[in-house]
TIKOLMAR-631989 format. One record per residue: residue number from 1; residue in one letter; x, y, z of N, C-alpha, C, O in turn. Coordinates in steps of 0.05 Angstrom, whole numbers, plus 32768, in hexadecimal, padded with zeros to 4 digits. Example, Ala and Ser with C-alpha at 12.3 -4.5 7.8 and 13.67 -1.06 7.14 Angstrom:
<recs>
rec pos:1&code:A&nx:8108&ny:7F8E&nz:809C&cax:80F6&cay:7FA6&caz:809C&cx:8108&cy:7FBE&cz:809C&ox:811D&oy:7FBE&oz:80A9 $
rec pos:2&code:S&nx:8101&ny:7FD3&nz:808E&cax:8111&cay:7FEB&caz:808F&cx:8102&cy:8001&cz:809D&ox:810C&oy:8017&oz:80A1 $
</recs>
This chain:
<recs>
rec pos:1&code:M&nx:7ED2&ny:7ECB&nz:7F4E&cax:7EE9&cay:7ED6&caz:7F5F&cx:7EE3&cy:7ED6&cz:7F7B&ox:7ECD&oy:7EDA&oz:7F85 $
rec pos:2&code:K&nx:7EFC&ny:7ED0&nz:7F87&cax:7EFA&cay:7ECE&caz:7FA6&cx:7F03&cy:7EE8&cz:7FB4&ox:7F19&oy:7EF3&oz:7FAC $
rec pos:3&code:F&nx:7EF5&ny:7EF2&nz:7FC7&cax:7EFD&cay:7F0A&caz:7FD6&cx:7EF9&cy:7F08&cz:7FF1&ox:7EE6&oy:7EFC&oz:7FFC $
rec pos:4&code:F&nx:7F0E&ny:7F14&nz:7FFF&cax:7F11&cay:7F17&caz:801C&cx:7F06&cy:7F30&cz:8026&ox:7F0D&oy:7F46&oz:801D $
rec pos:5&code:V&nx:7EF1&ny:7F2D&nz:803A&cax:7EE4&cay:7F46&caz:8040&cx:7EE7&cy:7F4F&cz:8060&ox:7EE4&oy:7F3E&oz:8071 $
rec pos:6&code:K&nx:7EEB&ny:7F64&nz:8064&cax:7EEA&cay:7F6E&caz:8081&cx:7ED4&cy:7F7F&cz:8084&ox:7ED1&oy:7F90&oz:8073 $
rec pos:7&code:I&nx:7EC3&ny:7F7E&nz:8097&cax:7EAD&cay:7F8C&caz:809E&cx:7EB2&cy:7F9B&cz:80B8&ox:7EB4&oy:7F8C&oz:80CB $
rec pos:8&code:Y&nx:7EB3&ny:7FB4&nz:80BC&cax:7EB3&cay:7FC3&caz:80D1&cx:7E99&cy:7FD2&cz:80DD&ox:7E8F&oy:7FE5&oz:80D2 $
rec pos:9&code:I&nx:7E8F&ny:7FC7&nz:80F5&cax:7E78&cay:7FD3&caz:80FE&cx:7E7C&cy:7FDF&cz:811A&ox:7E86&oy:7FD3&oz:812D $
rec pos:10&code:M&nx:7E74&ny:7FFA&nz:8119&cax:7E79&cay:800B&caz:812F&cx:7E5B&cy:8017&cz:8137&ox:7E48&oy:801A&oz:8128 $
rec pos:11&code:P&nx:7E5D&ny:801D&nz:8154&cax:7E46&cay:802E&caz:815C&cx:7E41&cy:804A&cz:8149&ox:7E54&oy:8056&oz:813E $
rec pos:12&code:Q&nx:7E28&ny:8051&nz:8146&cax:7E22&cay:8069&caz:8139&cx:7E31&cy:807E&cz:8147&ox:7E32&oy:807D&oz:815F $
rec pos:13&code:G&nx:7E3F&ny:8094&nz:8138&cax:7E4D&cay:80AA&caz:8146&cx:7E40&cy:80B7&cz:815D&ox:7E4D&oy:80BE&oz:8171 $
rec pos:14&code:A&nx:7E22&ny:80BB&nz:815A&cax:7E13&cay:80CC&caz:816A&cx:7E0B&cy:80BB&cz:8183&ox:7DFF&oy:80C5&oz:8196 $
rec pos:15&code:L&nx:7E11&ny:80A4&nz:8183&cax:7E07&cay:8092&caz:819B&cx:7E1E&cy:808D&cz:81AF&ox:7E35&oy:8087&oz:81A6 $
rec pos:16&code:L&nx:7E19&ny:8090&nz:81CA&cax:7E2C&cay:8085&caz:81E1&cx:7E33&cy:806A&cz:81DB&ox:7E23&oy:8059&oz:81D4 $
rec pos:17&code:D&nx:7E4E&ny:8067&nz:81DE&cax:7E5B&cay:804B&caz:81DC&cx:7E62&cy:8041&cz:81F5&ox:7E79&oy:8046&oz:81FC $
rec pos:18&code:P&nx:7E53&ny:8032&nz:8208&cax:7E5B&cay:8029&caz:8221&cx:7E75&cy:801C&cz:8221&ox:7E86&oy:8023&oz:8232 $
rec pos:19&code:Q&nx:7E7B&ny:8008&nz:820F&cax:7E92&cay:7FFA&caz:8210&cx:7EA9&cy:800A&cz:820D&ox:7EBD&oy:8007&oz:821B $
rec pos:20&code:G&nx:7EA6&ny:801C&nz:81F8&cax:7EBE&cay:8031&caz:81F8&cx:7EC1&cy:8043&cz:820B&ox:7ED7&oy:804D&oz:8210 $
rec pos:21&code:K&nx:7EAD&ny:8049&nz:8218&cax:7EB0&cay:805B&caz:8231&cx:7EBC&cy:804C&cz:8248&ox:7ECB&oy:8058&oz:8258 $
rec pos:22&code:T&nx:7EB7&ny:8036&nz:824B&cax:7EC1&cay:8025&caz:8261&cx:7EE1&cy:801D&cz:825A&ox:7EF0&oy:801A&oz:826C $
rec pos:23&code:I&nx:7EE9&ny:801A&nz:8242&cax:7F05&cay:8017&caz:823C&cx:7F13&cy:8031&cz:823E&ox:7F2A&oy:8031&oz:8246 $
rec pos:24&code:E&nx:7F06&ny:8047&nz:8238&cax:7F13&cay:8060&caz:823B&cx:7F18&cy:8068&cz:8259&ox:7F2D&oy:8073&oz:825F $
rec pos:25&code:K&nx:7F03&ny:8061&nz:826A&cax:7F08&cay:8065&caz:8286&cx:7F1B&cy:8054&cz:8295&ox:7F23&oy:805C&oz:82AC $
rec pos:26&code:N&nx:7F21&ny:8040&nz:828B&cax:7F36&cay:802F&caz:8295&cx:7F51&cy:8030&cz:8288&ox:7F64&oy:8023&oz:828F $
rec pos:27&code:T&nx:7F50&ny:8041&nz:8276&cax:7F71&cay:8043&caz:826D&cx:7F80&cy:8050&cz:827F&ox:7F98&oy:804C&oz:8280 $
rec pos:28&code:S&nx:7F73&ny:8063&nz:828F&cax:7F84&cay:8071&caz:82A1&cx:7F91&cy:805B&cz:82B9&ox:7FA7&oy:805C&oz:82C3 $
rec pos:29&code:K&nx:7F80&ny:804B&nz:82BE&cax:7F88&cay:8033&caz:82D3&cx:7FA4&cy:8023&cz:82C8&ox:7FB4&oy:8018&oz:82D6 $
rec pos:30&code:L&nx:7FA5&ny:8026&nz:82AC&cax:7FBD&cay:8019&caz:82A0&cx:7FD5&cy:802B&cz:82A2&ox:7FEC&oy:8021&oz:82A1 $
rec pos:31&code:G&nx:7FD0&ny:8046&nz:82A5&cax:7FE4&cay:8056&caz:82A2&cx:7FE5&cy:8063&cz:8286&ox:7FF9&oy:806F&oz:827D $
rec pos:32&code:I&nx:7FCE&ny:8060&nz:8278&cax:7FCB&cay:806B&caz:825C&cx:7FBA&cy:8080&cz:825F&ox:7FA3&oy:807B&oz:8265 $
rec pos:33&code:R&nx:7FC4&ny:809D&nz:825A&cax:7FB6&cay:80B3&caz:825D&cx:7FB1&cy:80C3&cz:8244&ox:7FA4&oy:80D8&oz:8246 $
rec pos:34&code:N&nx:7FBA&ny:80B9&nz:822E&cax:7FBA&cay:80CB&caz:8217&cx:7FA2&cy:80C0&cz:8200&ox:7FA3&oy:80C9&oz:81E9 $
rec pos:35&code:T&nx:7F8F&ny:80AF&nz:8207&cax:7F7E&cay:80AA&caz:81F6&cx:7F60&cy:80B6&cz:81FC&ox:7F58&oy:80BB&oz:8213 $
rec pos:36&code:T&nx:7F51&ny:80B9&nz:81E7&cax:7F37&cay:80C2&caz:81EC&cx:7F21&cy:80B8&cz:81D6&ox:7F29&oy:80AB&oz:81C3 $
rec pos:37&code:N&nx:7F0D&ny:80BC&nz:81D9&cax:7EF6&cay:80B5&caz:81C3&cx:7EFA&cy:8098&cz:81BD&ox:7EFA&oy:8092&oz:81A5 $
rec pos:38&code:I&nx:7EFC&ny:8083&nz:81CE&cax:7F01&cay:8068&caz:81C6&cx:7EE4&cy:805F&cz:81BF&ox:7ED0&oy:8064&oz:81CE $
rec pos:39&code:R&nx:7EE3&ny:8053&nz:81AB&cax:7ECA&cay:8045&caz:81A2&cx:7ECE&cy:8025&cz:819B&ox:7EE1&oy:801D&oz:818D $
rec pos:40&code:M&nx:7EBB&ny:8015&nz:81A4&cax:7EC0&cay:7FF7&caz:81A1&cx:7EB0&cy:7FF0&cz:818E&ox:7E99&oy:7FF6&oz:8190 $
rec pos:41&code:G&nx:7EB7&ny:7FE2&nz:817B&cax:7EA6&cay:7FD4&caz:8165&cx:7EAE&cy:7FB8&cz:815D&ox:7EBC&oy:7FAB&oz:816D $
rec pos:42&code:K&nx:7EA7&ny:7FAD&nz:8148&cax:7EAB&cay:7F94&caz:813C&cx:7EB8&cy:7F92&cz:8120&ox:7EB2&oy:7FA1&oz:810E $
rec pos:43&code:L&nx:7EC9&ny:7F7E&nz:811F&cax:7ED4&cay:7F78&caz:8106&cx:7EC9&cy:7F5B&cz:80FE&ox:7EC9&oy:7F48&oz:810D $
rec pos:44&code:I&nx:7EC1&ny:7F5C&nz:80E6&cax:7EB7&cay:7F3F&caz:80DA&cx:7EC7&cy:7F3A&cz:80C2&ox:7EC9&oy:7F4B&oz:80B0 $
rec pos:45&code:T&nx:7ED3&ny:7F23&nz:80C1&cax:7EE1&cay:7F1B&caz:80A6&cx:7ED2&cy:7F01&cz:809B&ox:7EC8&oy:7EEE&oz:80A7 $
rec pos:46&code:L&nx:7ED5&ny:7F07&nz:807D&cax:7EC7&cay:7EED&caz:806F&cx:7ED6&cy:7EEB&cz:8054&ox:7EE5&oy:7EFC&oz:804B $
rec pos:47&code:N&nx:7ED0&ny:7ED5&nz:8049&cax:7ED8&cay:7ED1&caz:802A&cx:7EBF&cy:7ECE&cz:801B&ox:7EAD&oy:7EC0&oz:8023 $
rec pos:48&code:I&nx:7EBE&ny:7EDB&nz:8006&cax:7EA4&cay:7EDD&caz:7FF2&cx:7EA9&cy:7ED6&cz:7FDA&ox:7EBB&oy:7EE4&oz:7FCF $
rec pos:49&code:E&nx:7E9E&ny:7EC3&nz:7FCC&cax:7E9D&cay:7EBE&caz:7FB0&cx:7E8D&cy:7EC9&cz:7F9E&ox:7E76&oy:7EC0&oz:7F9E $
rec pos:50&code:S&nx:7E92&ny:7EDC&nz:7F8B&cax:7E84&cay:7EEB&caz:7F7A&cx:7E8D&cy:7EF4&cz:7F5F&ox:7EA5&oy:7EF8&oz:7F5C $
rec pos:51&code:A&nx:7E7E&ny:7EF7&nz:7F4E&cax:7E87&cay:7EFA&caz:7F2F&cx:7E9A&cy:7F12&cz:7F2E&ox:7EAD&oy:7F11&oz:7F1F $
rec pos:52&code:N&nx:7E96&ny:7F27&nz:7F3D&cax:7EA9&cay:7F40&caz:7F3A&cx:7EA6&cy:7F51&cz:7F55&ox:7E94&oy:7F4B&oz:7F64 $
rec pos:53&code:I&nx:7EB6&ny:7F62&nz:7F5A&cax:7EB5&cay:7F72&caz:7F74&cx:7E9E&cy:7F82&cz:7F77&ox:7E98&oy:7F87&oz:7F8F $
rec pos:54&code:E&nx:7E91&ny:7F8D&nz:7F63&cax:7E77&cay:7F9A&caz:7F67&cx:7E5F&cy:7F87&cz:7F71&ox:7E4F&oy:7F90&oz:7F81 $
rec pos:55&code:S&nx:7E5D&ny:7F70&nz:7F69&cax:7E4C&cay:7F5D&caz:7F70&cx:7E55&cy:7F54&cz:7F8E&ox:7E43&oy:7F50&oz:7F9F $
rec pos:56&code:A&nx:7E6B&ny:7F50&nz:7F94&cax:7E77&cay:7F4C&caz:7FB0&cx:7E6C&cy:7F62&cz:7FC1&ox:7E5F&oy:7F5C&oz:7FD5 $
rec pos:57&code:K&nx:7E71&ny:7F7B&nz:7FBB&cax:7E6A&cay:7F93&caz:7FCA&cx:7E4B&cy:7F93&cz:7FD1&ox:7E42&oy:7F98&oz:7FE8 $
rec pos:58&code:K&nx:7E3C&ny:7F8E&nz:7FBB&cax:7E1F&cay:7F8D&caz:7FBE&cx:7E15&cy:7F75&cz:7FD6&ox:7E03&oy:7F78&oz:7FE6 $
rec pos:59&code:T&nx:7E24&ny:7F60&nz:7FD2&cax:7E1D&cay:7F4A&caz:7FE4&cx:7E25&cy:7F52&cz:8002&ox:7E15&oy:7F50&oz:8015 $
rec pos:60&code:V&nx:7E3B&ny:7F5B&nz:8003&cax:7E44&cay:7F62&caz:8020&cx:7E33&cy:7F7C&cz:802C&ox:7E2D&oy:7F7D&oz:8044 $
rec pos:61&code:N&nx:7E2D&ny:7F8D&nz:801C&cax:7E1C&cay:7FA0&caz:8023&cx:7E00&cy:7F96&cz:802C&ox:7DF5&oy:7F9E&oz:8040 $
rec pos:62&code:N&nx:7DF6&ny:7F82&nz:801C&cax:7DDC&cay:7F78&caz:8023&cx:7DDC&cy:7F67&cz:803F&ox:7DC9&oy:7F67&oz:804F $
rec pos:63&code:L&nx:7DF6&ny:7F57&nz:8042&cax:7DFB&cay:7F4A&caz:805A&cx:7DFA&cy:7F5A&cz:8070&ox:7DEC&oy:7F54&oz:8083 $
rec pos:64&code:C&nx:7E0A&ny:7F71&nz:8070&cax:7E08&cay:7F84&caz:8083&cx:7DEE&cy:7F8F&cz:808C&ox:7DE7&oy:7F8E&oz:80A4 $
rec pos:65&code:E&nx:7DE0&ny:7F98&nz:8079&cax:7DC5&cay:7FA6&caz:807F&cx:7DAF&cy:7F94&cz:8087&ox:7D9B&oy:7F9C&oz:8094 $
rec pos:66&code:K&nx:7DB2&ny:7F7C&nz:8080&cax:7D9A&cay:7F6B&caz:8082&cx:7DA2&cy:7F55&cz:809E&ox:7D91&oy:7F49&oz:80AA $
rec pos:67&code:L&nx:7DBC&ny:7F54&nz:80A4&cax:7DC3&cay:7F40&caz:80B7&cx:7DD6&cy:7F49&cz:80CE&ox:7DD2&oy:7F47&oz:80E6 $
rec pos:68&code:L&nx:7DEB&ny:7F52&nz:80C3&cax:7DFE&cay:7F5C&caz:80D9&cx:7DFD&cy:7F73&cz:80E9&ox:7E06&oy:7F74&oz:80FF $
rec pos:69&code:V&nx:7DF2&ny:7F87&nz:80DE&cax:7DF0&cay:7FA5&caz:80E9&cx:7DD8&cy:7FAD&cz:80F3&ox:7DC4&oy:7FA8&oz:80E5 $
rec pos:70&code:N&nx:7DD4&ny:7FB8&nz:810B&cax:7DBB&cay:7FC6&caz:8111&cx:7DC1&cy:7FE2&cz:810D&ox:7DCE&oy:7FF1&oz:811C $
rec pos:71&code:Q&nx:7DB5&ny:7FE9&nz:80F4&cax:7DBC&cay:8006&caz:80E9&cx:7DAC&cy:801B&cz:80FB&ox:7DAC&oy:8031&oz:80F1 $
rec pos:72&code:I&nx:7DA0&ny:8017&nz:810F&cax:7D95&cay:802B&caz:811E&cx:7DA9&cy:8031&cz:8135&ox:7DA8&oy:8047&oz:8140 $
rec pos:73&code:T&nx:7DBB&ny:8020&nz:813C&cax:7DD0&cay:8027&caz:814F&cx:7DED&cy:8023&cz:8146&ox:7E00&oy:802A&oz:8154 $
rec pos:74&code:E&nx:7DF0&ny:8016&nz:812D&cax:7E09&cay:800F&caz:8121&cx:7E10&cy:8019&cz:8104&ox:7DFD&oy:801A&oz:80F4 $
rec pos:75&code:Q&nx:7E25&ny:801F&nz:80FD&cax:7E2E&cay:8025&caz:80E2&cx:7E46&cy:8010&cz:80D8&ox:7E56&oy:8004&oz:80E7 $
rec pos:76&code:F&nx:7E46&ny:8010&nz:80C1&cax:7E59&cay:7FFB&caz:80B7&cx:7E6A&cy:8004&cz:809D&ox:7E61&oy:8014&oz:808D $
rec pos:77&code:D&nx:7E80&ny:7FFB&nz:809B&cax:7E93&cay:7FFE&caz:8083&cx:7E9E&cy:7FE4&cz:807B&ox:7E9F&oy:7FD2&oz:808C $
rec pos:78&code:F&nx:7EA7&ny:7FDE&nz:8063&cax:7EB6&cay:7FC8&caz:805F&cx:7ECD&cy:7FC9&cz:804A&ox:7ECD&oy:7FDC&oz:803A $
rec pos:79&code:E&nx:7EDF&ny:7FB9&nz:8049&cax:7EF6&cay:7FB7&caz:8035&cx:7EF2&cy:7F9C&cz:8029&ox:7EEC&oy:7F87&oz:8036 $
rec pos:80&code:I&nx:7EF7&ny:7F9D&nz:8010&cax:7EF9&cay:7F85&caz:7FFD&cx:7F11&cy:7F80&cz:7FEE&ox:7F1A&oy:7F93&oz:7FE1 $
rec pos:81&code:N&nx:7F1E&ny:7F6A&nz:7FEE&cax:7F38&cay:7F65&caz:7FE1&cx:7F37&cy:7F4B&cz:7FD7&ox:7F2A&oy:7F39&oz:7FE1 $
rec pos:82&code:N&nx:7F46&ny:7F48&nz:7FBF&cax:7F47&cay:7F2C&caz:7FB2&cx:7F56&cy:7F1C&cz:7FC6&ox:7F68&oy:7F25&oz:7FD4 $
rec pos:83&code:C&nx:7F4C&ny:7F05&nz:7FC5&cax:7F5B&cay:7EEE&caz:7FD5&cx:7F79&cy:7EE5&cz:7FC7&ox:7F86&oy:7ED3&oz:7FD2 $
</recs>
């Protein structure tokens, strides 16, 4: 089976997010004053071929933990859908 995966990577909640803070500070320069707690992250998309969704989840989790995510400073979540 073929699956479409979206991986969301964000800074750990307890850590300062300098990119998010920079965006937040500059929203007022654009006249936007009703935003707070902006956090900047990454979105990674991919297709994966796997026997079933459970196997696909294990593969994506492994990929995140071993390659894509620095678990000291980042957290991740993902969505898997059939192609």
